[in-house]
N, CA and C atoms as an extended XYZ file, in Angstrom:
303
Properties=species:S:1:pos:R:3:atomname:S:1:resname:S:1:resid:I:1 pbc="F F F"
N       -18.621      -29.328       61.321 N   MET     1
C       -18.601      -29.901       60.006 CA  MET     1
C       -18.397      -31.423       60.172 C   MET     1
N       -19.204      -32.277       59.470 N   PRO     2
C       -19.064      -33.712       59.587 CA  PRO     2
C       -17.765      -34.179       58.999 C   PRO     2
N       -17.233      -35.293       59.598 N   SER     3
C       -15.993      -35.833       59.085 CA  SER     3
C       -16.191      -36.472       57.723 C   SER     3
N       -15.104      -36.704       56.999 N   SER     4
C       -15.264      -37.319       55.622 CA  SER     4
C       -15.866      -38.688       55.754 C   SER     4
N       -15.557      -39.424       56.830 N   ASN     5
C       -16.130      -40.749       57.056 CA  ASN     5
C       -17.655      -40.651       57.254 C   ASN     5
N       -18.087      -39.652       57.990 N   ALA     6
C       -19.531      -39.448       58.217 CA  ALA     6
C       -20.245      -39.098       56.907 C   ALA     6
N       -19.575      -38.304       56.078 N   LEU     7
C       -20.148      -37.960       54.796 CA  LEU     7
C       -20.324      -39.151       53.891 C   LEU     7
N       -19.323      -40.054       53.944 N   ARG     8
C       -19.407      -41.293       53.095 CA  ARG     8
C       -20.576      -42.162       53.577 C   ARG     8
N       -20.724      -42.267       54.893 N   VAL     9
C       -21.834      -43.080       55.427 CA  VAL     9
C       -23.172      -42.412       55.045 C   VAL     9
N       -23.239      -41.079       55.155 N   GLN    10
C       -24.452      -40.366       54.790 CA  GLN    10
C       -24.777      -40.595       53.334 C   GLN    10
N       -23.786      -40.495       52.428 N   ARG    11
C       -24.008      -40.694       51.015 CA  ARG    11
C       -24.548      -42.085       50.725 C   ARG    11
N       -24.001      -43.077       51.432 N   ARG    12
C       -24.487      -44.462       51.220 CA  ARG    12
C       -25.914      -44.609       51.609 C   ARG    12
N       -26.271      -43.902       52.675 N   ARG    13
C       -27.666      -43.984       53.166 CA  ARG    13
C       -28.642      -43.282       52.221 C   ARG    13
N       -28.237      -42.160       51.688 N   THR    14
C       -29.165      -41.377       50.876 CA  THR    14
C       -29.307      -41.886       49.433 C   THR    14
N       -28.279      -42.595       48.969 N   LYS    15
C       -28.315      -43.087       47.562 CA  LYS    15
C       -28.490      -44.598       47.595 C   LYS    15
N       -29.710      -45.035       47.779 N   GLN    16
C       -29.964      -46.456       47.842 CA  GLN    16
C       -30.646      -46.996       46.553 C   GLN    16
N       -31.191      -46.121       45.764 N   GLU    17
C       -31.911      -46.545       44.553 CA  GLU    17
C       -30.917      -46.574       43.400 C   GLU    17
N       -31.241      -47.436       42.433 N   ARG    18
C       -30.399      -47.603       41.240 CA  ARG    18
C       -31.247      -47.285       40.022 C   ARG    18
N       -30.629      -46.690       39.007 N   LEU    19
C       -31.316      -46.363       37.781 CA  LEU    19
C       -30.405      -46.764       36.631 C   LEU    19
N       -30.947      -47.505       35.689 N   GLU    20
C       -30.150      -47.933       34.518 CA  GLU    20
C       -30.889      -47.501       33.253 C   GLU    20
N       -30.081      -47.326       32.235 N   ALA    21
C       -30.656      -46.955       30.905 CA  ALA    21
C       -29.774      -47.451       29.798 C   ALA    21
N       -30.356      -47.918       28.768 N   ARG    22
C       -29.634      -48.311       27.541 CA  ARG    22
C       -29.674      -47.111       26.623 C   ARG    22
N       -28.514      -46.708       26.139 N   ILE    23
C       -28.427      -45.548       25.231 CA  ILE    23
C       -27.522      -45.932       24.074 C   ILE    23
N       -27.655      -45.165       23.006 N   SER    24
C       -26.805      -45.419       21.826 CA  SER    24
C       -25.393      -44.822       22.063 C   SER    24
N       -24.398      -45.273       21.307 N   PRO    25
C       -23.061      -44.696       21.445 CA  PRO    25
C       -23.052      -43.197       21.195 C   PRO    25
N       -23.857      -42.733       20.264 N   ALA    26
C       -23.922      -41.287       19.968 CA  ALA    26
C       -24.461      -40.523       21.153 C   ALA    26
N       -25.517      -41.064       21.783 N   GLN    27
C       -26.095      -40.404       22.952 CA  GLN    27
C       -25.032      -40.376       24.093 C   GLN    27
N       -24.322      -41.445       24.289 N   LYS    28
C       -23.315      -41.513       25.337 CA  LYS    28
C       -22.207      -40.471       25.059 C   LYS    28
N       -21.788      -40.358       23.822 N   ARG    29
C       -20.714      -39.396       23.462 CA  ARG    29
C       -21.145      -37.961       23.785 C   ARG    29
N       -22.366      -37.603       23.389 N   ILE    30
C       -22.820      -36.229       23.639 CA  ILE    30
C       -22.985      -35.931       25.117 C   ILE    30
N       -23.482      -36.943       25.851 N   LEU    31
C       -23.626      -36.751       27.307 CA  LEU    31
C       -22.261      -36.653       27.990 C   LEU    31
N       -21.303      -37.459       27.555 N   GLU    32
C       -19.958      -37.374       28.100 CA  GLU    32
C       -19.312      -35.996       27.797 C   GLU    32
N       -19.522      -35.522       26.589 N   ARG    33
C       -18.956      -34.251       26.182 CA  ARG    33
C       -19.567      -33.132       27.050 C   ARG    33
N       -20.880      -33.123       27.209 N   ALA    34
C       -21.512      -32.106       28.054 CA  ALA    34
C       -21.057      -32.213       29.492 C   ALA    34
N       -20.931      -33.391       30.023 N   ALA    35
C       -20.464      -33.564       31.399 CA  ALA    35
C       -19.089      -33.048       31.553 C   ALA    35
N       -18.231      -33.323       30.600 N   SER    36
C       -16.853      -32.864       30.622 CA  SER    36
C       -16.809      -31.344       30.615 C   SER    36
N       -17.674      -30.702       29.821 N   MET    37
C       -17.679      -29.242       29.775 CA  MET    37
C       -18.098      -28.614       31.119 C   MET    37
N       -18.933      -29.349       31.852 N   ARG    38
C       -19.377      -28.865       33.175 CA  ARG    38
C       -18.425      -29.291       34.263 C   ARG    38
N       -17.468      -30.140       33.939 N   GLY    39
C       -16.513      -30.620       34.977 CA  GLY    39
C       -17.155      -31.590       35.889 C   GLY    39
N       -18.138      -32.323       35.371 N   ALA    40
C       -18.849      -33.302       36.201 CA  ALA    40
C       -18.650      -34.718       35.668 C   ALA    40
N       -18.923      -35.691       36.531 N   THR    41
C       -18.889      -37.039       36.077 CA  THR    41
C       -20.112      -37.269       35.218 C   THR    41
N       -20.119      -38.287       34.384 N   LEU    42
C       -21.255      -38.599       33.525 CA  LEU    42
C       -22.476      -38.859       34.420 C   LEU    42
N       -22.324      -39.605       35.464 N   THR    43
C       -23.447      -39.934       36.368 CA  THR    43
C       -24.002      -38.683       36.993 C   THR    43
N       -23.138      -37.834       37.550 N   ASP    44
C       -23.599      -36.618       38.164 CA  ASP    44
C       -24.286      -35.706       37.175 C   ASP    44
N       -23.734      -35.602       35.957 N   PHE    45
C       -24.359      -34.755       34.926 CA  PHE    45
C       -25.736      -35.258       34.557 C   PHE    45
N       -25.872      -36.576       34.372 N   ILE    46
C       -27.167      -37.167       33.966 CA  ILE    46
C       -28.192      -36.990       35.092 C   ILE    46
N       -27.787      -37.217       36.323 N   LEU    47
C       -28.714      -37.094       37.443 CA  LEU    47
C       -29.141      -35.651       37.641 C   LEU    47
N       -28.201      -34.717       37.570 N   ALA    48
C       -28.523      -33.285       37.716 CA  ALA    48
C       -29.474      -32.832       36.605 C   ALA    48
N       -29.188      -33.241       35.345 N   SER    49
C       -30.008      -32.866       34.231 CA  SER    49
C       -31.410      -33.485       34.320 C   SER    49
N       -31.482      -34.735       34.704 N   ALA    50
C       -32.786      -35.410       34.833 CA  ALA    50
C       -33.587      -34.775       35.938 C   ALA    50
N       -32.963      -34.471       37.070 N   GLN    51
C       -33.675      -33.814       38.170 CA  GLN    51
C       -34.158      -32.439       37.776 C   GLN    51
N       -33.346      -31.683       37.088 N   GLU    52
C       -33.741      -30.341       36.634 CA  GLU    52
C       -34.948      -30.443       35.711 C   GLU    52
N       -34.903      -31.409       34.766 N   ALA    53
C       -36.025      -31.578       33.863 CA  ALA    53
C       -37.268      -32.020       34.581 C   ALA    53
N       -37.139      -32.875       35.568 N   ALA    54
C       -38.284      -33.358       36.348 CA  ALA    54
C       -38.925      -32.201       37.119 C   ALA    54
N       -38.130      -31.412       37.795 N   VAL    55
C       -38.642      -30.271       38.530 CA  VAL    55
C       -39.367      -29.293       37.623 C   VAL    55
N       -38.742      -29.011       36.463 N   LYS    56
C       -39.372      -28.093       35.483 CA  LYS    56
C       -40.705      -28.679       34.993 C   LYS    56
N       -40.768      -29.939       34.699 N   THR    57
C       -42.011      -30.582       34.236 CA  THR    57
C       -43.090      -30.498       35.299 C   THR    57
N       -42.737      -30.761       36.530 N   ILE    58
C       -43.721      -30.720       37.603 CA  ILE    58
C       -44.217      -29.269       37.792 C   ILE    58
N       -43.331      -28.290       37.744 N   LYS    59
C       -43.748      -26.907       37.910 CA  LYS    59
C       -44.674      -26.482       36.771 C   LYS    59
N       -44.341      -26.854       35.536 N   GLU    60
C       -45.176      -26.551       34.389 CA  GLU    60
C       -46.557      -27.173       34.520 C   GLU    60
N       -46.594      -28.429       34.940 N   PHE    61
C       -47.892      -29.112       35.107 CA  PHE    61
C       -48.696      -28.434       36.200 C   PHE    61
N       -48.077      -28.126       37.325 N   GLU    62
C       -48.805      -27.466       38.431 CA  GLU    62
C       -49.278      -26.092       38.004 C   GLU    62
N       -48.490      -25.379       37.240 N   MET    63
C       -48.860      -24.045       36.761 CA  MET    63
C       -50.092      -24.184       35.860 C   MET    63
N       -50.079      -25.133       34.949 N   LEU    64
C       -51.196      -25.323       34.071 CA  LEU    64
C       -52.451      -25.691       34.846 C   LEU    64
N       -52.255      -26.531       35.861 N   SER    65
C       -53.402      -26.923       36.689 CA  SER    65
C       -53.979      -25.726       37.402 C   SER    65
N       -53.122      -24.926       37.941 N   LEU    66
C       -53.587      -23.682       38.652 CA  LEU    66
C       -54.260      -22.729       37.668 C   LEU    66
N       -53.722      -22.625       36.479 N   CYS    67
C       -54.369      -21.762       35.466 CA  CYS    67
C       -55.725      -22.299       35.128 C   CYS    67
N       -55.866      -23.604       34.997 N   ASP    68
C       -57.190      -24.201       34.710 CA  ASP    68
C       -58.145      -23.921       35.874 C   ASP    68
N       -57.669      -24.049       37.087 N   GLU    69
C       -58.545      -23.809       38.248 CA  GLU    69
C       -58.935      -22.349       38.301 C   GLU    69
N       -58.006      -21.443       38.051 N   ALA    70
C       -58.307      -20.015       38.071 CA  ALA    70
C       -59.285      -19.680       36.968 C   ALA    70
N       -59.147      -20.272       35.801 N   ARG    71
C       -60.089      -20.020       34.750 CA  ARG    71
C       -61.503      -20.484       35.126 C   ARG    71
N       -61.565      -21.644       35.799 N   GLU    72
C       -62.885      -22.165       36.262 CA  GLU    72
C       -63.548      -21.169       37.176 C   GLU    72
N       -62.776      -20.659       38.147 N   VAL    73
C       -63.343      -19.732       39.121 CA  VAL    73
C       -63.785      -18.464       38.444 C   VAL    73
N       -62.992      -17.963       37.503 N   PHE    74
C       -63.313      -16.719       36.774 CA  PHE    74
C       -64.602      -16.899       35.951 C   PHE    74
N       -64.676      -17.965       35.194 N   VAL    75
C       -65.868      -18.217       34.369 CA  VAL    75
C       -67.098      -18.387       35.236 C   VAL    75
N       -66.925      -19.120       36.327 N   ARG    76
C       -68.067      -19.322       37.236 CA  ARG    76
C       -68.549      -17.986       37.803 C   ARG    76
N       -67.578      -17.108       38.140 N   ALA    77
C       -67.955      -15.775       38.659 CA  ALA    77
C       -68.668      -14.960       37.618 C   ALA    77
N       -68.262      -15.048       36.346 N   LEU    78
C       -68.963      -14.351       35.289 CA  LEU    78
C       -70.349      -14.895       35.009 C   LEU    78
N       -70.451      -16.225       35.006 N   MET    79
C       -71.729      -16.847       34.630 CA  MET    79
C       -72.732      -16.789       35.813 C   MET    79
N       -72.253      -16.790       37.016 N   ASP    80
C       -73.143      -16.793       38.182 CA  ASP    80
C       -72.565      -15.893       39.240 C   ASP    80
N       -72.603      -14.590       39.016 N   PRO    81
C       -71.948      -13.679       39.965 CA  PRO    81
C       -72.659      -13.639       41.338 C   PRO    81
N       -71.904      -13.426       42.377 N   PRO    82
C       -72.521      -13.323       43.697 CA  PRO    82
C       -73.308      -12.020       43.779 C   PRO    82
N       -74.304      -12.017       44.676 N   ALA    83
C       -75.099      -10.790       44.878 CA  ALA    83
C       -74.209       -9.721       45.518 C   ALA    83
N       -74.428       -8.431       45.107 N   PRO    84
C       -73.595       -7.381       45.688 CA  PRO    84
C       -73.793       -7.244       47.206 C   PRO    84
N       -72.682       -7.100       47.906 N   ASN    85
C       -72.787       -6.935       49.371 CA  ASN    85
C       -72.944       -5.451       49.696 C   ASN    85
N       -73.017       -5.155       50.961 N   LYS    86
C       -73.299       -3.769       51.404 CA  LYS    86
C       -72.212       -2.849       50.935 C   LYS    86
N       -70.945       -3.226       51.046 N   ALA    87
C       -69.820       -2.351       50.646 CA  ALA    87
C       -69.901       -2.057       49.174 C   ALA    87
N       -70.260       -3.030       48.364 N   LEU    88
C       -70.334       -2.762       46.907 CA  LEU    88
C       -71.520       -1.845       46.601 C   LEU    88
N       -72.643       -2.024       47.253 N   ARG    89
C       -73.824       -1.153       47.039 CA  ARG    89
C       -73.494        0.287       47.443 C   ARG    89
N       -72.776        0.446       48.558 N   THR    90
C       -72.382        1.766       49.058 CA  THR    90
C       -71.432        2.428       48.022 C   THR    90
N       -70.475        1.648       47.540 N   ALA    91
C       -69.492        2.162       46.549 CA  ALA    91
C       -70.235        2.560       45.274 C   ALA    91
N       -71.191        1.776       44.827 N   ALA    92
C       -71.918        2.112       43.602 CA  ALA    92
C       -72.757        3.363       43.800 C   ALA    92
N       -73.350        3.537       44.944 N   ALA    93
C       -74.124        4.725       45.196 CA  ALA    93
C       -73.243        5.946       45.231 C   ALA    93
N       -72.059        5.830       45.833 N   ARG    94
C       -71.110        6.953       45.880 CA  ARG    94
C       -70.641        7.305       44.478 C   ARG    94
N       -70.418        6.284       43.646 N   TYR    95
C       -69.970        6.516       42.269 CA  TYR    95
C       -71.072        7.267       41.462 C   TYR    95
N       -72.317        6.778       41.627 N   ARG    96
C       -73.401        7.417       40.921 CA  ARG    96
C       -73.570        8.875       41.384 C   ARG    96
N       -73.377        9.145       42.634 N   LYS    97
C       -73.524       10.478       43.182 CA  LYS    97
C       -72.487       11.415       42.568 C   LYS    97
N       -71.197       10.945       42.522 N   TYR    98
C       -70.129       11.814       42.032 CA  TYR    98
C       -70.072       11.865       40.519 C   TYR    98
N       -70.563       10.885       39.857 N   GLN    99
C       -70.546       10.865       38.418 CA  GLN    99
C       -71.870       11.386       37.838 C   GLN    99
N       -72.824       11.600       38.709 N   LYS   100
C       -74.167       12.060       38.333 CA  LYS   100
C       -74.767       11.134       37.261 C   LYS   100
N       -74.698        9.846       37.557 N   VAL   101
C       -75.233        8.803       36.647 CA  VAL   101
C       -76.677        8.553       36.982 C   VAL   101
């Protein structure tokens, strides 16, 4: 386990960026209240909440993108289906034989 001094040095290295925001007194009060309920500092609460929202947004966007891509593939397959391969022709023949179609 790293010493507390090593952890302090590591924290300094990993947190090099700064973020500032102007908020109203009412916004600050509600954020402080929520942070207090979680037992977190205001900064930790805001960072955790912002990161959670960012990850959720990215996942939703990626999911929508994948859904759009999947829809494209599906529509393309319906509009321009590939020719049946040997396995499909064999399966169709077997189906017709047993269903007497």
